[in-house]
Structure formats: structure tokens, C-alpha cells
Backbone as ProteinMPNN parsed JSONL, in Angstrom:
{"seq_chain_A": "XXXXXXXXXXXXXXXXXXXXXXXXXXXXXXXXXXXXXXXXXXXXXXXXXXXXXXXXXXXXXXXXXXXXXXXXXXXXXXXXXXXXXXXXXXXXXXXXXXXXXXXXXXXXXXXXXXXXXXXXXXXXXXXXXXXXXXXXXXXXXXXXXXXXXXXXXXXXXXXXXXXXXXXXXXXXXXXXXXXXXXXXXXXXXXXXXXXXXXXXXXXXXXXXXXXXXXXXXXXXXXXXXX", "coords_chain_A": {"N_chain_A": [[125.204, 98.328, 122.11], [124.954, 94.592, 121.168], [127.17, 94.179, 117.908], [126.399, 96.249, 116.93], [127.308, 99.015, 114.09], [127.136, 101.141, 113.987], [128.767, 104.57, 114.679], [128.977, 106.405, 117.589], [128.56, 108.651, 116.389], [127.773, 109.077, 114.596], [124.787, 107.592, 114.986], [124.354, 109.739, 116.83], [123.697, 112.051, 114.891], [121.847, 110.987, 113.015], [119.932, 110.516, 114.914], [117.021, 111.813, 116.562], [115.659, 113.381, 114.632], [113.525, 112.655, 113.459], [110.791, 113.056, 111.842], [107.397, 113.866, 110.14], [106.532, 113.023, 106.786], [105.572, 114.966, 103.776], [103.763, 113.58, 101.434], [104.532, 113.523, 97.091], [102.415, 112.501, 96.697], [99.138, 111.636, 97.328], [96.881, 109.157, 98.405], [96.177, 106.863, 98.552], [97.483, 106.637, 100.728], [96.31, 108.561, 101.852], [96.202, 110.558, 105.023], [97.247, 109.137, 106.527], [100.284, 108.945, 108.693], [103.522, 109.016, 107.521], [106.264, 108.341, 108.588], [109.703, 109.365, 108.734], [113.198, 108.591, 109.717], [115.215, 110.506, 109.33], [116.312, 113.347, 107.096], [117.536, 112.705, 103.935], [120.552, 113.786, 104.226], [123.767, 114.078, 103.324], [125.126, 112.78, 105.237], [123.762, 110.996, 105.965], [122.732, 109.583, 103.593], [125.366, 108.817, 102.767], [125.889, 106.585, 104.818], [122.724, 105.057, 103.959], [123.695, 104.11, 101.66], [126.144, 102.09, 102.431], [124.712, 100.117, 103.74], [122.617, 99.674, 102.229], [124.284, 99.043, 99.126], [127.337, 98.488, 99.752], [127.423, 96.454, 101.01], [126.975, 96.394, 103.695], [125.209, 94.845, 105.52], [124.815, 94.31, 108.682], [124.314, 96.515, 109.327], [121.682, 96.878, 109.613], [120.357, 96.353, 112.017], [121.62, 98.813, 114.266], [120.426, 100.638, 112.605], [117.604, 99.686, 112.732], [117.191, 100.043, 115.11], [116.635, 103.044, 115.542], [114.854, 103.573, 114.033], [112.83, 102.188, 115.536], [112.389, 103.922, 117.496], [112.097, 106.796, 116.511], [108.827, 105.412, 115.661], [107.898, 105.286, 118.576], [108.164, 107.572, 119.311], [106.532, 109.181, 117.685], [103.95, 108.435, 117.86], [103.349, 105.701, 116.22], [100.963, 103.34, 115.387], [100.695, 102.442, 118.568], [99.523, 99.943, 120.764], [97.586, 97.893, 119.381], [98.35, 94.59, 117.705], [100.229, 94.38, 115.136], [101.276, 94.156, 111.927], [104.464, 93.883, 110.751], [105.499, 95.208, 107.421], [107.378, 94.959, 105.02], [108.626, 97.298, 102.062], [108.947, 95.331, 98.789], [112.141, 94.617, 96.916], [113.5, 95.474, 93.508], [113.579, 92.347, 91.69], [116.372, 91.788, 90.313], [118.146, 93.536, 92.106], [117.956, 92.393, 94.791], [118.775, 89.906, 94.072], [121.611, 91.036, 93.075], [122.536, 91.472, 95.328], [122.551, 89.987, 97.249], [121.148, 89.887, 99.661], [117.712, 91.493, 101.073], [117.39, 94.579, 101.886], [114.827, 96.485, 103.044], [113.695, 94.454, 104.05], [115.366, 93.171, 106.421], [115.681, 95.26, 107.869], [113.047, 95.164, 108.556], [112.73, 93.362, 110.137], [114.358, 93.354, 112.067], [113.244, 95.566, 113.172], [110.716, 94.352, 113.758], [110.984, 93.48, 116.147], [111.687, 94.955, 118.211], [109.706, 96.379, 118.309], [107.034, 96.092, 120.584], [104.506, 93.476, 120.32], [104.383, 93.506, 117.368], [105.222, 92.48, 114.034], [107.152, 91.137, 111.805], [106.322, 90.553, 108.051], [106.524, 89.248, 105.372], [105.095, 90.123, 103.034], [104.101, 91.247, 100.404], [104.81, 91.251, 96.99], [106.292, 92.059, 93.818], [104.896, 92.888, 90.733], [105.011, 94.386, 88.832], [107.364, 95.647, 86.352], [109.848, 98.517, 86.197], [110.8, 100.134, 83.09], [113.511, 100.278, 81.572], [115.545, 101.663, 82.747], [117.054, 101.719, 86.435], [114.919, 103.161, 88.757], [115.83, 105.023, 91.074], [117.814, 106.287, 89.24], [115.638, 107.98, 88.002], [114.675, 111.047, 87.293], [112.183, 113.066, 89.272], [109.638, 113.391, 88.29], [109.11, 111.452, 86.454], [109.574, 108.829, 88.091], [107.143, 109.422, 89.693], [105.636, 108.867, 86.909], [106.438, 106.076, 86.309], [105.74, 103.898, 88.329], [106.339, 101.326, 90.6], [104.373, 97.619, 90.861], [102.521, 96.31, 93.471], [101.858, 93.66, 94.607], [99.744, 91.386, 97.362], [100.719, 88.69, 98.329], [99.379, 87.269, 100.667], [96.543, 86.39, 102.458], [95.354, 89.147, 104.108], [93.244, 90.461, 105.663], [91.463, 91.88, 108.327], [93.951, 92.404, 109.759], [96.679, 94.909, 110.873], [98.608, 97.112, 109.364], [101.862, 98.353, 109.316], [103.783, 99.734, 107.269], [107.479, 99.558, 105.744], [110.036, 101.032, 104.058], [113.192, 101.65, 103.094], [114.156, 104.424, 101.979], [112.703, 107.489, 101.115], [111.049, 109.471, 98.074], [109.501, 110.139, 96.279], [106.909, 109.209, 96.963], [105.753, 107.253, 95.72], [106.258, 104.573, 95.495], [105.789, 103.447, 98.271], [102.814, 104.231, 98.208], [101.977, 102.566, 96.465], [102.639, 100.077, 97.594], [100.643, 100.487, 99.374], [98.711, 100.608, 98.807], [98.455, 97.849, 97.347], [98.072, 96.372, 100.1], [95.643, 97.217, 100.992], [93.976, 96.522, 99.472], [94.145, 94.108, 100.383], [93.108, 93.847, 102.252], [93.794, 94.847, 104.534], [94.445, 97.418, 107.338], [95.986, 99.844, 106.996], [98.355, 101.51, 108.758], [99.928, 103.503, 108.943], [103.675, 104.406, 107.799], [106.542, 103.854, 107.581], [110.285, 105.191, 107.593], [113.844, 105.027, 106.494], [114.647, 107.314, 105.341], [114.065, 110.878, 104.573], [114.161, 111.943, 101.325], [112.168, 113.984, 100.294], [112.117, 116.674, 100.97], [114.201, 119.867, 100.381], [117.513, 119.126, 98.98], [120.641, 118.5, 99.134], [123.702, 120.169, 97.788], [124.783, 118.937, 94.71], [127.511, 118.719, 95.114], [128.158, 118.557, 97.459], [126.629, 116.591, 97.95], [128.579, 114.633, 96.957], [131.03, 114.748, 98.238], [130.379, 113.026, 100.439], [130.738, 110.585, 98.969], [132.125, 107.605, 98.259], [134.506, 108.417, 99.823], [133.572, 108.729, 102.339], [133.325, 106.645, 103.888], [135.823, 106.007, 105.221], [135.57, 108.275, 106.527], [133.518, 109.62, 107.837], [132.025, 107.885, 108.757], [132.876, 105.278, 111.215], [133.46, 101.904, 111.036], [132.937, 99.465, 113.102], [133.718, 96.405, 114.279], [131.997, 93.057, 113.951], [129.68, 90.872, 113.863], [128.083, 89.091, 111.315], [124.205, 89.244, 110.734], [122.232, 87.048, 111.452]], "CA_chain_A": [[124.054, 97.014, 121.235], [126.634, 93.768, 120.509], [126.937, 93.746, 116.787], [126.468, 97.901, 116.312], [128.515, 98.914, 112.637], [127.564, 103.033, 113.539], [129.815, 104.782, 115.63], [128.014, 106.996, 118.319], [128.785, 110.42, 115.919], [127.033, 109.042, 113.67], [123.597, 107.558, 115.389], [123.406, 110.855, 117.54], [123.366, 112.961, 113.641], [120.88, 110.675, 112.568], [118.74, 110.571, 115.905], [116.21, 113.125, 116.982], [115.489, 114.056, 113.613], [112.569, 111.966, 112.889], [109.512, 113.561, 111.293], [106.406, 113.568, 109.319], [106.626, 113.487, 105.525], [104.898, 115.383, 102.866], [104.027, 112.854, 99.864], [104.185, 114.314, 96.409], [101.268, 112.214, 95.833], [98.891, 110.463, 99.099], [95.924, 108.918, 97.754], [96.013, 105.458, 99.466], [97.916, 106.93, 102.611], [96.378, 109.825, 102.772], [95.203, 110.971, 106.517], [97.94, 108.037, 107.507], [101.36, 109.185, 108.801], [104.662, 108.534, 107.245], [107.618, 109.265, 109.114], [111.039, 109.661, 108.559], [114.204, 109.081, 110.645], [115.788, 111.279, 109.229], [116.306, 113.631, 105.752], [118.415, 112.298, 103.169], [121.184, 114.638, 103.855], [124.977, 113.53, 102.805], [125.958, 112.165, 105.902], [122.466, 109.719, 105.875], [122.983, 108.925, 102.204], [126.652, 107.507, 102.789], [124.952, 105.008, 105.607], [122.237, 104.018, 103.551], [124.345, 103.444, 100.251], [126.87, 101.283, 102.512], [123.58, 99.9, 103.837], [122.092, 99.062, 100.715], [125.123, 98.722, 97.905], [127.949, 97.944, 99.628], [127.385, 95.056, 101.858], [127.023, 96.55, 104.912], [123.98, 94.215, 106.23], [124.938, 94.389, 109.676], [123.44, 98.347, 109.887], [120.242, 96.872, 109.12], [120.293, 96.667, 113.821], [121.156, 100.205, 114.235], [118.934, 101.692, 111.666], [116.051, 99.7, 112.734], [117.025, 101.075, 116.56], [116.614, 104.405, 115.126], [113.063, 103.388, 113.136], [112.085, 102.12, 116.42], [112.356, 105.586, 118.01], [110.69, 107.36, 115.537], [107.96, 104.649, 115.296], [107.556, 105.551, 118.965], [107.92, 108.924, 119.223], [105.486, 109.511, 116.914], [103.184, 106.996, 118.303], [102.573, 104.909, 115.514], [100.356, 102.234, 115.803], [100.998, 101.665, 119.229], [98.185, 99.648, 121.859], [97.206, 96.61, 119.202], [98.96, 94.473, 116.969], [100.828, 94.918, 114.05], [102.181, 93.751, 110.938], [106.007, 94.986, 109.812], [105.431, 95.283, 105.673], [108.51, 95.742, 103.726], [108.301, 97.589, 99.926], [110.42, 94.473, 98.582], [113.11, 95.588, 96.232], [113.107, 94.469, 92.169], [114.676, 91.034, 92.08], [117.85, 91.998, 90.341], [119.108, 94.342, 93.427], [118.027, 91.379, 95.349], [120.016, 88.716, 92.885], [122.953, 91.766, 93.013], [123.099, 92.257, 97.079], [122.476, 88.857, 98.367], [119.873, 89.936, 100.753], [116.945, 92.387, 100.672], [117.256, 95.914, 102.875], [113.998, 96.622, 103.589], [113.406, 92.953, 104.911], [116.706, 92.879, 107.162], [115.374, 96.458, 108.457], [111.873, 94.969, 109.018], [112.836, 91.858, 111.091], [114.693, 93.951, 113.493], [112.13, 96.471, 113.857], [109.562, 94.034, 114.619], [112.102, 92.253, 117.532], [111.931, 96.117, 118.815], [108.311, 97.215, 118.93], [105.578, 95.255, 121.286], [103.337, 93.198, 119.609], [104.609, 93.531, 116.004], [105.652, 90.965, 113.26], [107.644, 91.45, 110.174], [105.959, 89.773, 107.362], [106.7, 89.601, 103.628], [103.211, 90.235, 102.261], [104.328, 92.016, 99.179], [105.435, 90.544, 95.678], [106.482, 92.977, 92.691], [104.539, 92.853, 89.448], [105.54, 95.702, 87.923], [108.835, 96.009, 86.532], [110.173, 99.529, 85.498], [111.834, 99.287, 81.987], [114.88, 101.307, 80.879], [116.803, 102.094, 83.798], [116.727, 101.908, 87.828], [114.022, 104.157, 89.24], [116.713, 105.726, 91.249], [118.036, 107.166, 88.77], [115.325, 108.871, 87.44], [113.819, 112.572, 87.91], [111.072, 113.055, 90.327], [108.274, 113.152, 87.376], [109.629, 109.942, 86.065], [109.485, 108.302, 89.235], [105.574, 109.323, 89.682], [105.297, 108.253, 86.32], [107.232, 104.746, 86.46], [105.788, 103.447, 89.642], [106.44, 100.057, 90.84], [103.119, 97.862, 91.22], [102.584, 95.212, 94.263], [100.487, 92.572, 95.076], [99.8, 90.785, 98.229], [100.636, 87.334, 98.717], [98.817, 86.475, 101.799], [95.606, 87.061, 103.113], [95.256, 90.162, 105.122], [92.171, 90.526, 106.278], [92.388, 91.976, 109.957], [95.151, 93.092, 110.16], [97.213, 96.389, 110.601], [99.695, 96.939, 108.952], [103.049, 99.424, 109.161], [104.999, 99.685, 105.75], [108.798, 99.861, 105.814], [111.108, 101.428, 103.251], [114.553, 102.542, 103.051], [114.295, 106.025, 101.435], [111.247, 107.906, 100.466], [111.534, 110.437, 97.241], [108.242, 110.776, 95.983], [106.01, 108.295, 98.074], [104.811, 106.326, 94.71], [106.016, 102.824, 95.849], [104.681, 103.499, 99.523], [101.22, 104.427, 97.535], [101.545, 101.298, 95.352], [102.375, 99.016, 98.554], [99.741, 100.643, 100.63], [97.073, 99.899, 97.333], [97.974, 95.951, 97.48], [97.412, 96.037, 101.218], [94.16, 97.735, 101.238], [92.957, 95.332, 98.283], [94.043, 92.76, 100.656], [92.067, 93.664, 103.044], [94.187, 95.225, 105.645], [94.418, 98.749, 107.62], [96.951, 100.713, 107.019], [98.081, 102.369, 110.104], [101.04, 104.662, 108.104], [104.719, 103.944, 106.811], [108.452, 104.072, 108.307], [111.62, 105.008, 106.382], [114.737, 105.525, 107.255], [115.285, 109.034, 105.183], [113.121, 111.176, 103.549], [114.346, 112.854, 100.1], [111.023, 115.158, 99.878], [112.84, 117.924, 101.738], [115.14, 120.204, 99.953], [118.027, 118.0, 98.546], [122.053, 118.924, 99.159], [124.229, 120.305, 96.541], [125.406, 117.486, 94.417], [128.769, 118.822, 95.463], [128.202, 117.969, 98.823], [126.683, 114.839, 98.047], [129.479, 113.653, 96.481], [132.156, 114.451, 99.065], [130.186, 111.812, 101.141], [130.88, 109.308, 98.772], [132.73, 106.31, 98.74], [135.551, 108.178, 100.871], [132.797, 109.047, 103.331], [133.315, 105.426, 104.713], [136.412, 106.273, 106.047], [135.769, 109.772, 107.37], [132.001, 109.993, 108.379], [131.265, 106.785, 109.096], [133.715, 104.654, 112.02], [132.995, 100.842, 111.296], [133.619, 98.761, 114.241], [134.111, 94.96, 114.249], [130.343, 92.683, 113.921], [129.36, 89.666, 113.507], [127.157, 88.826, 110.397], [123.297, 88.66, 111.163], [121.39, 85.301, 110.935]], "C_chain_A": [[125.653, 96.092, 120.731], [126.223, 93.812, 119.021], [126.803, 95.124, 116.068], [127.449, 98.076, 115.136], [128.139, 100.541, 112.918], [128.474, 103.299, 115.346], [128.885, 105.817, 116.23], [127.808, 108.322, 117.798], [127.443, 110.276, 115.351], [125.416, 108.692, 113.988], [123.431, 108.725, 116.093], [123.06, 111.983, 116.51], [122.295, 112.271, 113.221], [119.615, 110.466, 113.418], [118.415, 111.796, 115.928], [115.737, 114.169, 115.957], [114.013, 113.717, 112.726], [111.614, 112.919, 112.611], [108.461, 113.161, 110.195], [106.569, 113.817, 107.803], [105.516, 114.0, 104.985], [105.098, 114.518, 101.639], [103.917, 114.075, 98.844], [102.799, 114.067, 96.057], [100.598, 111.341, 97.183], [97.466, 110.382, 98.39], [95.117, 107.188, 98.468], [96.738, 105.326, 100.8], [97.643, 108.109, 102.99], [95.53, 110.033, 104.398], [95.955, 109.887, 107.469], [99.387, 108.519, 107.606], [102.449, 108.434, 108.25], [105.991, 109.085, 107.622], [109.117, 108.467, 108.944], [112.302, 109.713, 109.737], [114.78, 109.9, 110.673], [115.683, 111.962, 107.668], [117.511, 112.926, 105.091], [120.01, 113.102, 102.635], [122.507, 113.307, 103.493], [125.312, 112.826, 103.611], [124.422, 110.549, 106.127], [122.581, 108.839, 104.639], [124.395, 107.78, 102.473], [126.255, 106.222, 103.956], [123.887, 104.092, 104.942], [122.56, 103.125, 102.315], [125.433, 102.72, 100.957], [126.053, 100.178, 102.617], [123.067, 98.495, 102.847], [122.693, 98.37, 99.344], [126.102, 98.534, 98.537], [128.637, 96.911, 100.762], [127.164, 95.17, 103.245], [125.356, 96.036, 105.701], [123.563, 94.519, 107.515], [124.089, 95.741, 110.36], [122.666, 97.969, 109.794], [119.551, 96.919, 111.82], [120.275, 97.646, 114.177], [120.466, 100.791, 113.536], [117.828, 101.514, 112.469], [115.87, 100.1, 114.634], [116.642, 102.263, 116.098], [115.233, 104.571, 115.085], [112.119, 102.968, 114.532], [111.664, 103.533, 117.433], [111.428, 106.325, 118.123], [109.479, 106.41, 115.638], [106.813, 105.158, 117.232], [107.274, 107.166, 119.56], [106.889, 109.783, 118.447], [103.748, 108.61, 116.88], [102.129, 106.07, 117.264], [102.05, 103.208, 115.542], [100.299, 101.348, 116.946], [99.401, 101.002, 119.744], [97.641, 98.323, 121.044], [98.416, 95.722, 118.184], [99.249, 94.442, 115.711], [101.553, 94.107, 112.984], [103.53, 94.539, 110.455], [105.49, 94.626, 108.198], [106.468, 95.974, 105.012], [108.248, 96.176, 102.408], [109.286, 96.452, 100.04], [111.077, 95.192, 97.466], [112.893, 94.71, 94.676], [113.884, 93.316, 92.539], [115.71, 90.913, 91.255], [118.402, 92.703, 91.271], [118.728, 93.289, 94.284], [118.977, 90.514, 94.962], [121.244, 89.842, 93.588], [123.523, 91.741, 94.521], [123.497, 90.854, 97.406], [121.33, 88.832, 99.532], [119.147, 91.327, 99.9], [116.942, 93.24, 102.149], [116.037, 95.945, 103.545], [113.274, 95.32, 104.511], [114.038, 92.696, 106.508], [116.166, 94.394, 108.137], [114.191, 96.404, 109.354], [111.821, 93.877, 110.407], [113.362, 92.334, 112.097], [113.885, 94.942, 114.248], [110.78, 95.981, 114.65], [110.053, 93.31, 115.727], [111.899, 93.747, 118.378], [110.416, 96.975, 119.465], [107.651, 96.159, 118.928], [105.091, 95.004, 120.041], [103.455, 93.311, 118.168], [105.288, 92.62, 115.474], [105.812, 90.909, 111.847], [106.878, 90.229, 108.995], [106.236, 90.094, 105.669], [105.73, 89.028, 103.038], [103.185, 90.702, 100.606], [105.004, 91.408, 98.08], [105.125, 91.858, 94.692], [105.923, 92.982, 91.876], [104.713, 93.032, 88.714], [106.658, 95.658, 87.662], [108.93, 97.469, 85.63], [111.352, 99.136, 84.144], [112.598, 100.851, 81.994], [116.006, 101.171, 81.609], [115.774, 101.99, 84.885], [115.935, 103.244, 88.345], [114.851, 105.163, 90.087], [117.654, 106.766, 90.444], [116.828, 108.147, 88.072], [115.078, 110.243, 88.21], [112.534, 112.382, 88.657], [109.808, 112.784, 89.323], [108.296, 111.701, 86.798], [109.153, 109.041, 86.804], [107.61, 107.863, 89.194], [104.913, 108.755, 88.455], [105.092, 106.546, 86.155], [107.248, 104.277, 88.106], [105.816, 101.915, 89.692], [104.824, 99.376, 91.39], [103.383, 96.311, 92.134], [101.496, 94.605, 94.401], [100.922, 91.294, 96.096], [99.883, 89.681, 98.436], [100.466, 86.427, 99.701], [97.289, 86.961, 102.22], [95.583, 88.136, 104.463], [94.41, 90.785, 106.197], [92.283, 90.57, 107.609], [93.034, 92.509, 110.25], [95.558, 94.115, 110.019], [98.14, 95.969, 110.219], [100.95, 98.213, 108.943], [104.059, 99.071, 107.953], [106.204, 100.367, 105.886], [109.123, 100.425, 104.558], [112.341, 101.896, 103.66], [114.483, 104.4, 103.088], [113.124, 106.156, 100.923], [111.946, 109.192, 99.419], [109.912, 111.173, 96.888], [107.169, 110.281, 96.984], [105.24, 107.726, 96.859], [105.003, 105.089, 95.147], [105.61, 102.725, 97.032], [103.074, 103.828, 99.008], [101.106, 103.281, 97.516], [101.78, 100.266, 96.515], [100.899, 99.549, 99.386], [98.288, 100.339, 99.549], [97.089, 98.715, 97.786], [97.791, 96.356, 98.908], [96.185, 96.652, 101.787], [93.303, 96.705, 100.358], [92.922, 94.085, 99.304], [93.229, 92.281, 101.783], [92.354, 93.929, 105.185], [94.279, 96.593, 105.977], [95.751, 99.048, 107.417], [97.572, 101.755, 107.757], [99.056, 103.681, 109.73], [102.139, 103.619, 107.856], [106.037, 104.77, 107.559], [109.331, 104.179, 107.358], [112.546, 105.347, 107.376], [115.021, 107.237, 106.939], [114.582, 109.238, 104.434], [114.131, 112.467, 102.003], [113.122, 113.585, 99.64], [111.646, 116.313, 100.187], [113.757, 118.257, 100.532], [116.384, 119.542, 99.739], [119.448, 118.554, 99.462], [122.493, 118.927, 97.663], [124.778, 118.948, 96.074], [127.239, 117.356, 94.424], [128.845, 117.981, 96.771], [128.398, 116.973, 99.062], [127.757, 113.817, 97.772], [130.752, 113.542, 97.274], [131.844, 113.635, 100.065], [129.868, 110.459, 100.453], [131.112, 108.167, 99.407], [133.944, 106.983, 99.542], [134.895, 108.548, 102.465], [132.72, 107.584, 104.825], [134.376, 105.117, 105.33], [136.516, 107.39, 107.085], [134.469, 110.076, 108.397], [131.309, 109.228, 109.057], [132.667, 106.277, 109.845], [133.135, 103.39, 111.809], [133.986, 100.27, 112.693], [133.182, 96.922, 114.205], [132.439, 94.263, 114.753], [130.823, 91.656, 113.441], [128.138, 89.968, 112.521], [125.727, 88.736, 111.283], [122.793, 87.728, 110.783], [120.5, 85.696, 110.085]], "O_chain_A": [[126.739, 96.453, 120.277], [125.054, 93.529, 118.757], [127.024, 95.239, 114.862], [128.425, 97.326, 115.131], [128.731, 101.335, 112.187], [128.662, 102.704, 116.407], [127.97, 106.19, 115.496], [127.105, 109.137, 118.397], [126.417, 110.944, 115.479], [124.623, 109.39, 113.356], [122.238, 109.024, 116.137], [122.289, 112.863, 116.893], [121.431, 113.096, 112.922], [118.499, 110.282, 112.932], [119.087, 112.745, 115.523], [115.486, 115.356, 116.168], [113.559, 114.283, 111.731], [111.698, 113.846, 113.417], [108.676, 112.213, 109.44], [106.769, 115.003, 107.543], [104.435, 113.68, 105.48], [106.103, 114.533, 100.928], [103.502, 115.193, 99.149], [102.064, 114.83, 95.43], [101.255, 110.59, 97.904], [96.954, 111.375, 97.873], [93.993, 106.739, 98.691], [96.71, 104.431, 101.645], [98.163, 108.758, 103.897], [94.401, 109.63, 104.677], [95.658, 109.648, 108.64], [99.905, 108.549, 106.49], [102.431, 107.216, 108.432], [106.624, 110.01, 107.112], [109.415, 107.276, 109.033], [112.404, 110.653, 110.525], [115.113, 110.384, 111.755], [115.028, 111.284, 106.876], [118.453, 112.597, 105.811], [120.527, 113.144, 101.519], [122.332, 112.09, 103.421], [125.96, 111.89, 103.142], [124.558, 109.358, 106.408], [122.535, 107.609, 104.657], [124.469, 106.552, 102.417], [126.419, 105.028, 103.71], [123.861, 102.87, 105.084], [122.101, 102.038, 101.964], [126.192, 102.435, 100.03], [126.295, 99.217, 101.887], [123.099, 97.267, 102.772], [122.115, 97.547, 98.634], [126.595, 97.878, 97.619], [129.778, 96.691, 101.168], [127.153, 94.174, 103.969], [124.586, 96.799, 106.285], [122.42, 94.895, 107.771], [123.498, 95.894, 111.429], [121.987, 98.994, 109.851], [118.639, 97.426, 112.474], [119.174, 98.02, 114.581], [119.753, 101.655, 114.046], [117.128, 102.42, 112.919], [114.832, 100.342, 115.249], [115.728, 102.448, 116.901], [114.532, 105.339, 115.744], [110.943, 103.314, 114.642], [110.565, 103.829, 117.904], [110.524, 106.6, 118.912], [108.651, 107.305, 115.807], [105.593, 105.314, 117.278], [106.283, 107.644, 120.113], [106.575, 110.945, 118.705], [102.86, 108.378, 116.06], [100.928, 105.806, 117.312], [102.725, 102.189, 115.693], [100.049, 100.144, 116.902], [98.336, 101.407, 119.278], [97.181, 97.478, 121.813], [99.44, 96.365, 117.955], [98.238, 94.493, 115.011], [102.476, 93.379, 113.35], [103.544, 95.629, 109.883], [105.063, 93.482, 108.043], [106.515, 97.124, 104.577], [107.649, 95.428, 101.636], [110.17, 96.367, 100.892], [110.637, 96.275, 97.082], [112.319, 93.625, 94.592], [114.679, 93.264, 93.477], [116.199, 89.786, 91.329], [119.596, 92.403, 91.291], [119.785, 93.189, 94.907], [120.026, 90.425, 95.6], [121.78, 89.462, 94.629], [124.697, 91.944, 94.833], [124.632, 90.573, 97.79], [120.826, 87.86, 100.094], [119.492, 91.943, 98.891], [116.609, 92.769, 103.237], [116.036, 95.451, 104.672], [112.484, 95.407, 105.451], [113.448, 92.212, 107.474], [116.464, 94.305, 109.328], [114.025, 97.046, 110.391], [111.023, 93.764, 111.338], [112.989, 91.886, 113.181], [113.817, 95.139, 115.462], [110.083, 96.513, 115.514], [109.32, 92.44, 116.197], [112.01, 93.486, 119.576], [110.147, 97.702, 120.421], [107.484, 95.374, 117.995], [105.094, 95.708, 119.031], [102.353, 93.179, 117.634], [105.98, 91.882, 116.176], [104.982, 90.713, 110.959], [106.988, 89.033, 109.266], [106.088, 91.149, 105.052], [105.517, 87.882, 102.644], [102.277, 90.452, 99.813], [106.078, 90.94, 98.458], [104.092, 92.526, 94.712], [106.893, 93.535, 91.357], [104.717, 92.299, 87.725], [107.377, 95.614, 88.66], [108.282, 97.623, 84.594], [112.281, 98.329, 84.107], [112.296, 102.004, 82.305], [117.109, 100.724, 81.293], [114.546, 102.053, 84.83], [116.502, 104.334, 88.264], [114.562, 106.327, 89.809], [118.121, 107.809, 90.903], [117.269, 109.18, 87.568], [115.243, 110.46, 89.411], [111.917, 111.331, 88.478], [109.005, 111.914, 89.658], [107.3, 110.978, 86.813], [108.268, 108.332, 86.325], [106.999, 106.832, 88.911], [103.823, 108.2, 88.594], [104.052, 105.919, 85.957], [108.199, 104.251, 88.887], [105.283, 101.298, 88.77], [104.076, 100.064, 92.083], [104.127, 95.407, 91.752], [100.344, 95.031, 94.314], [101.854, 90.503, 95.952], [98.814, 89.318, 98.926], [100.972, 85.313, 99.832], [97.11, 88.179, 102.223], [95.793, 87.799, 105.628], [94.721, 91.389, 107.223], [92.926, 89.728, 108.237], [92.84, 93.306, 111.168], [95.067, 94.713, 109.063], [98.643, 94.867, 110.439], [100.548, 99.173, 108.285], [104.931, 98.203, 107.913], [106.209, 101.577, 106.11], [108.195, 100.225, 103.775], [112.416, 102.59, 104.674], [114.702, 105.246, 103.955], [112.495, 105.257, 100.365], [112.988, 109.784, 99.703], [109.417, 112.269, 97.151], [106.641, 111.074, 97.764], [104.016, 107.72, 96.981], [104.005, 104.373, 95.242], [104.866, 101.749, 97.137], [102.192, 103.487, 99.797], [100.342, 102.697, 98.285], [100.942, 99.37, 96.419], [100.216, 98.709, 99.972], [97.155, 99.917, 99.781], [96.176, 98.267, 98.48], [96.797, 97.072, 98.787], [95.839, 96.54, 102.963], [92.189, 96.243, 100.608], [92.052, 93.216, 99.253], [92.829, 91.186, 102.18], [91.821, 93.617, 106.25], [94.212, 97.292, 104.966], [96.605, 98.249, 107.801], [97.343, 102.915, 107.416], [98.856, 104.772, 110.262], [101.932, 102.413, 107.722], [106.264, 105.93, 107.905], [109.312, 103.458, 106.36], [112.393, 105.752, 108.528], [115.397, 108.114, 107.717], [114.2, 108.42, 103.597], [114.529, 113.625, 102.123], [113.098, 113.804, 98.429], [111.599, 117.09, 99.234], [114.122, 117.378, 99.75], [116.55, 119.074, 100.865], [119.185, 119.05, 100.558], [122.095, 118.255, 96.711], [125.145, 118.042, 96.822], [127.986, 116.469, 94.011], [129.494, 116.955, 96.978], [129.25, 116.343, 99.688], [127.866, 112.65, 98.148], [131.5, 112.571, 97.159], [132.793, 113.314, 100.781], [129.167, 109.541, 100.878], [130.7, 107.716, 100.476], [134.607, 106.097, 100.082], [135.557, 108.623, 103.501], [132.326, 107.551, 105.991], [134.334, 104.113, 106.04], [137.219, 107.471, 108.092], [134.514, 110.648, 109.487], [130.332, 109.482, 109.763], [133.691, 106.7, 109.31], [132.042, 103.381, 112.374], [135.123, 100.511, 113.097], [132.004, 96.6, 114.056], [131.777, 94.763, 115.662], [131.869, 91.412, 112.839], [127.321, 90.858, 112.76], [125.821, 88.26, 112.414], [122.884, 87.479, 109.581], [119.763, 84.875, 109.537]]}, "name": "protein", "num_of_chains": 1, "seq": "XXXXXXXXXXXXXXXXXXXXXXXXXXXXXXXXXXXXXXXXXXXXXXXXXXXXXXXXXXXXXXXXXXXXXXXXXXXXXXXXXXXXXXXXXXXXXXXXXXXXXXXXXXXXXXXXXXXXXXXXXXXXXXXXXXXXXXXXXXXXXXXXXXXXXXXXXXXXXXXXXXXXXXXXXXXXXXXXXXXXXXXXXXXXXXXXXXXXXXXXXXXXXXXXXXXXXXXXXXXXXXXXXX"}
């Protein structure tokens, strides 16, 4: 596709691995599927890191295409109009990046899934003190859960929640709670990668750090997304 920023090798490595995710907690998403495109292995980590923290926002399009395939494969909310709602980033992260990864994923995803529309329905109301959640251990993540509130009236709508990586599911649970309280039905959640299963060793993951952008990934010339 035009503007594709992933080589065929990487697309092949990330595709055909979609699976249902078992969350550490599941109160507000109980009985609703959480689907990941792939596990958060070293290659997936390199792609997600490039997308979120290295300015490669053009990766939103090919990643959303993989998410659309996973959506179709698992029959997520097919057959009726849906809202695609991203889990919002912390304000500081949005300012630092200059864009919001989950919103880019949601907009591209909604263009590829019939009868769906991306909506920035949630705002973050709770801040995690002291350090970013991504640096916390699993127990600390469960305790220090961000909170969200709906910015719009969602009564009568069905919603698919979108995030980039799921670790414990605490953020998805909090987002689902806000959406349910706003009167919508949550039919499931869709993420790029799941870190809920056994993670690779630190050494292996480090090997797919910054240097992976020259080896594991082969970038192609692409136009900036509008």
C-alpha cells in the first residue's frame, strides 16, 4: 500500500499471530474479547517503540491494517455500527511525541473496518505519580491505574477500545468502565501487542533496541500522514 513503512518480512512476522488475551483483572471487560495482533516479542517491541517513541507515526497505517485483519479473524463486533475509541495517552506523552499513537491507530483502523468511526471519547482524569507506568512492575501497574471519563454522551452506541500494548489490562479495564458509565456497550478491545504472556529475556530484548531499526526493520520512503 502507498506509504507503507514496514517491510514484507516484518509484516509477515507480525501477522497471523492474533490471539485472545487473558487479562490479570477482568471486571468491566468480563466476557468481552481482548484481541492482540501479536505477542510483545523483541521484533514487536522494536516496531511499537519506533511508532510511539521514535517519530515513525507512518507506522500507524500498516499496524492498523494488521489490527483490521485480527478484528475480522475474531469476528469482533461485526454486523452493526461501532465506535472505535482509543485509550488516551498521558498529556506529557502527547506533548513530547507531537501525536497520539492510539488515535492514529483508531483513525486508520476505522477506515478499514466497515460501519465503524473513530471517536476521541475519553479523557484522562487520573495521573500516576512519581514515574511512568511503563517503568513499573506488574503489581504497581495494577495499583496505579489511570482513570478516564467520557467526554461525550455514548448512550446507544457500541464501542471497540483500542490501545497499543496491553500488560495487565488495567488501562483497558479503566477505559471500559468509563465507557460503560457513559451508557455504551463495550463489545471488546483490540491492541497491537500483548505482554501478558511470558516475555523474552532482557538480553534478547536489548538486542532489538535502537540497533534493530537498521536490521530487524527496513524502512521505506513514505509520505507523512495527514
